[in-house]
N, C-alpha and C positions, 0 to 999 in steps of 0.2 A: 813244156819241157821248153819247146820246142820255138821260141818265139825270137832269139836271138840270131835268124841263118847271117850271122854278122860271123859270128865266131867258126868256125872248122873243126876243131881240135874234138869234137863230142864222136867221132868215131875214135880216133883215136884210144880218148877216155875211157870210151866200153876195153878197145879190145884190152886193155890195161888191169877195168876194172872186171871184165873175165880172165883174163889173168891170173889177178894175183887173187881171181872163186879157186881156179880147179887149182892153183898151188897151194891157198888154201885144204883145202876138200882134199886136195893128194897127201901135206902132210896127215893133217888128220887121219885120215884112213890110213897111214903107216903105219899112223901111234897106236890107234886105240886097231885095228886092225888087224897089222902084225905081233899085236900082242897080247 
């Protein structure tokens, strides 16, 4: 996966993916947990 050290937005992509995953999980938890 990391065979292309030329591109460096790997950390940014990971951060965006983690943020999106946490946001989705929080929304799902709020929808299912709060009801």
